N, C-alpha and C positions, 0 to 999 in steps of 0.2 A: 402704676399711673392710670392705667385703664380702669382699675377698680375704683380709684378715687374719683375719676370722672363720672362713673356710673352712680356712685353714691351721691355726688353733688348735682346730679341732673335735676334742674328745676321742675321738669315735667313730672317727676315722680310724685311730688306733692299734689299735683292735679289729679293724678291717678288715684291716690288715696282719698282725695276729696270726693271724686266721682263715685268711688266705691261706697263712701258714707252716704251720699245722696241716694243711690239706688237701694241700699239697705233700708234707709229711713223711709223711702217711698213705699217699698214693699211692706215694711212693718206697719206704717200708717194705713195703707190700703187694706191690709189684712184685719187690723183692729176695727176699721170702719165697717167692713163687711160683716164682721161678727156682731157689730152693734146695729146691723140692718141699715147702714148708711151707704151711700155710693162711695166707691174706692177713692174718687177724686177728692172727696172731703177729707179723707185720712191723709192723702198726699199733701194737701194744703196745710193741714195741722202738723204734719211732719216738718214742713218748712218753717212753720212758726216755732216749733220746738228747737230746731237747729239754730235759728236766729237768737232765741232766748239763751241757749247754751253759750253762744259766742259772746253775747253781751255780759253774761254772768261770769264766764271764764275766758279772759282775753286770749289765752293760748289755744282755745278751741277754734277750728277752721271757720273762716268767714265764707259761708256758702254763697251768700248773695253777691259778693264782689269777685267771684271767680270767673275770669274770662272764658276758661274752658267749659265750665258748666253753663255759662250763658249761651255760648255757641250751640251746645247740644240742646239746650232748652228751646232756643229759637228753631232749630231744626225739627225738634219734636212736635211743636205746635204747627209748623208748616206741613210736615208729613201727615199729621192728624187731619188737617183740613183738606189736603189732597185726597186722602183716603175717603173722607166723607163725600167729597165731590164725585168720586168714582162710583158711589152707591146710587147716584141719581143722574138724570139726563136733563138737558135743557128743556125738552118738551115737558117733562114731569114738573120742573120748576115753574114753567110758564103757567101750568094749570093752577098753581097756588100763588101766582104773582100778585094779583090784586089783594088777596088776603094778607100776604107778606107786607105789601105797601101800607095797608091800613094799620096793621099791628106796629110797624116800624114808626110811622108818623105819630100815632098815639103814644107809643113807647118812648118817644123823645119829648113830646110836649108835656105830658102829665108828670113825669119825674122831674123835669126842669122846673115846672111850677111848684112841685113839692119841695124841691131844694130851695127855691126862693122863699117859700113859707117858713121852712126850718131855719134858714139864715135870718129872716126877719124876726123870728121869735127868740133866737138865742144870741145873736150878735148885738153888741152895744149900740145905742143910738148914735147916729153920726157916721156909721160905717158906710163907705162909698157903695152905691148901688151896684157898681160893676163887680164888687166882691160877691154880693148875693148872686149875681148872674153867673159868675164863674163857678160857684158852688153848685148851682143848678145844672150847669153844663157838665160837671163831673158826674152827676147822678144820671144824666141822660144816656151815658155810654152803656154798651152791652158787651160782655166777654163771650164770644161765640164758642171759644175752645172748651170752656167748662161745660156748657150745656150739651155740646156735641158729644163729649166723652160720656156723660150720663145717658144720653140717647142711645149711644152705642152699647153701653153696659146693659141697658134694658131692652135691647133689640128693637128700638123704635126710631132709628135714624132714617129709615126709608118710609115711615108712616107719613100721612098728610101733615100731621102736626109737626113732625120732625122737619119736613121740607119747608113748612111755613116759618118755623123758628130760624132755620139757617138762612132762608131768603130774607126774613125781616132783619136778622142780625147784619147781613151784608148791606142792606139799605141803611140800617142804623149806623153802620160805620161811615157811610158817605154823609149822612145827615149830621152825625156827631162831629165829623171833621169840619163841616161848614159852621156848625155852632162854635167850635173851638176857634176857628179863624176869625169869626165875627166878634166873639167876646174878647179875644186877645187884642184884636184891632181896636175895639172900643176902649179897652184899658190903656193901650199905648197912646191912642189918639187923645183920650182924656188927660193923660199925664203931660202930653206935649202940646195940647191945644190944636192938633191937626185934624184933618177930615178922616172919616172912616174909610178903610181900604176896600171899597166896593170892587175895584178892579181885580184885586187879589182874590176876593171871594168868588167872583165870576170865573176867573181862570181855574181856580181849584175845582169848582163844580164842573166846568167844561172838560177838564182833563179826566176827572173821575168817570163822567158819562161816556166820553170817547173811549176810554180803556175798556169799560164794561161792554160797550156796544161792539167794539172791534173783536174783543175776546170771544163773545158769544155768537158772532156771525162768521167773520173771516177765520177765527180759530177752528171752528167746526169743519171748515172747508180744507184747511191746511193740515190738520192732524192725520187724516188718512194717508196723505202723500208722504208725510214724515215717517210714519211707521211702516209704510210699504217700502220706502227706501231702506229703512233699517233692516227689514226682513230679507233683503237681497244680500246683505253682508254675510260673510262666512264666519265671523267671530261668534263665540258662544256667549250666552247670558247677556243678550242685548236688551231684553224687555225692561228689566228694572232700571238699568242706567239711563236708557232713553226716556222712560217715564219720569224719572227723577229730574233729569235735565230739563224736560219740558215744564215740569212743575216749578222748578227753581227759576227758570227764565220768566215765566208769567208772574211769579211772586216778585221778582226784581222789577219787571215792567209795571206791575201794580203800584209798587212803592214809588217809582218815578212819576206816576200819575197822581201821587198824593194819598194813596190808600195804604192800609196796612198790608204787608206782604202776605198775610194769611188769606186775604180776599183774593189775591192773584192765584195762590195755590188752590183755593177752592174752585175758582173758575177753571183752572187747568183740569181738575178732575171732572168737572161738570161737562166740559166740551169734549172730553176724551170718550167717545162712544165705544161700546163693546166691539163693534165691527172693525174699528180702526186697529185694534190690537189682536184681533182673532188669529191672524196668521202666526204672529210671534208666540202667542199663548199656546197654540197647537204644537208648534215646533219645540217649545221648551217644556211642554207638559205641565205648565203652571199658569194660573191666572195672575194678572198684575196685582190684584187685591191680596192674593195669598202670599206673594213675594213681599208686599209692602207691610203686611200685618206684623211680622216680628220686629221690624224697625219702629213701628208706631208703639208697640208694647214696651219697647226698651227706652225710647227717647221721650215720649209724651210725659211720663211721670216726672222726668227731670224738670220739665217746664212748670208743672204744678207745685213741685217742691220749692223751686226758686221763687215762684209767685208768693208763697207763704213766707219765705225767708226774707223778702224785701220789706216786710211790714215791721215798723218799729213798735213792738208791743209795749215797751217801757213808757212811751209817750202817751199811752192810753189810760194810765192809772189815775189821772186827775179826775175827781168826781164830775166837774163841769164838762170836761172833754168827753167823759163816758156818756153823760146825759146827752150832749150834743150829737155824739156819734150814734147813739141809740135812736134819737129822734129822726136824724137824717136817714138812717137805715130803714126805719119803720115807714117813713113817708115815701122814700125811694122804692121800697119793695111794693108798697101799695100802688104806686103809680105804674110800675112795670106790670104788676099783676093785672090791673084793670085793662092794660093794652091787649090782653088775651081775648077780651070780649069783642074786640074790633075785628077778629078773624071771621066771624059769621059762619053760616052754613052749619054743617055737622061737626065742625072742628071743636075739640074740647078746649074750652076757654082756660080752664085751670092749667092744662099742660102748656098751652101757649104762654100764659102769664108767668108761670114759674120758670119757663125756659128763657124768658127775657130778663129775669131778675139779676143774675150774676154780673158784676162790673169787672172785677179782676184787673188784668194788666191794662186794659183800655182806660179805665178810670184813673189808674195810677199814673199813666202818661199825662192825662189832663192835669192832675195835681202837680206833676213835675213842671209842666209848662207854667202853671200859675205861680209856682215858687220862683221861677226865673224871671218873670216880668217884674220890672222895677217901677214903682209908682211913688214919687217923692223920695227916692233913695231907699225905699223899703220894698220887700217882696209883696206882690199883690195879695198872696195868701200868707198871712202870718204863720209862724211855726205852730201855734196852738190850733189855728184853723186847719192847717195841713193835717195835723194829727187827728182832729175830729173827722175830717173827710176820709182820711185813710182808714180810720176805724169803721166808718159806715160802709166803705167799699169792702172791707174785710168781712163784715157781718153779712152783707148781701152775697158775697162770693161763697160763703159757707151755707147760707140759708137757701140760695138758689138751687144748688144740686140736691140738697136734702128734700126740699119741697117738690122738685121735679121728679125725683125718684119715688116719692110717696104717691103722687097722683098717677104716675105711670103704672104703679103697682095695682091700681084699682081697676076693676073690670068695667065698672059703669061710672058715669059722672054723678056726683052727689047732687 
């Protein structure tokens, strides 16, 4: 009877699926490196391949819908952002704050305008203007996780450009959230005849600003006391659990404020100054970054594989949708690339621009929202429009890390 229970354990299938994800991630990463591409591009491609196998062979595991893989993927990107935050300090980020703000603002306005242009060129006459706006909103997002992974692979995460990209992506997350709320409210109000939700927009902005302000001020004051208290405990191996608990709490708090959890995790790493954990690091003979590194290397690839697996490749085979996707990707990439020139100073514009190109999971969230909004009994984004936008997001998600790795490999600016 015990043997039967073991054989019938539903968790066993999750274990096999996770093994498949990790093997696919490593195989895709290895192939990408041999082709002189960043490993993350291969991990995204591995996810696409797994999704295609599932659609071609129904008995093949559905990676994209696995709850266990999704939990590990979310943990992976949160840990990745926490690790990136640990590599910088608030003071270092403030030094590039204005450059990050300029890049973020231009990186929202230009791609949104490019999306409006692409929608105007490709969608039939009579399409509601709010649909064009929503397509533009999807293109204004930036996926910080993908660019961060490339920066880490190239050893540029702590460079001025790396800090500007991360700072701009955090600001971009706030601006993108506001754009999403505004455009969604416009669509709902237009369908119901009601007023725009200015109050909700104001509350969203206020909560986001309050969270970031409190995290970067009071958080820096509280963390030394937290880790000093932990150092007085007699238990072993306190450094990593305490650091993870702190990161997860701020990720949760950031989500309550309306931001993506990865922004809270990044803020946790940013405000955790080296002096705060020095006592525990000395006692355990390991740095927090060294303890965190194996977890990031194991879990982050799961996130990138699942991102690739969530794309419906079959819907992209229509010539018109392919053309629409290609146009949106080209315009969106151009808009984000130009935002790099807003950095100014001695910052390499090409590095900043390519670092802002990937859309990834952020853009997919925007598409999901657009598919759920009902206008006249139909989704705001029709299935064919959804497919075209997803295709554009996929192209930018692959082009971004490839372009960023290429320009980071140059010693001088062209």
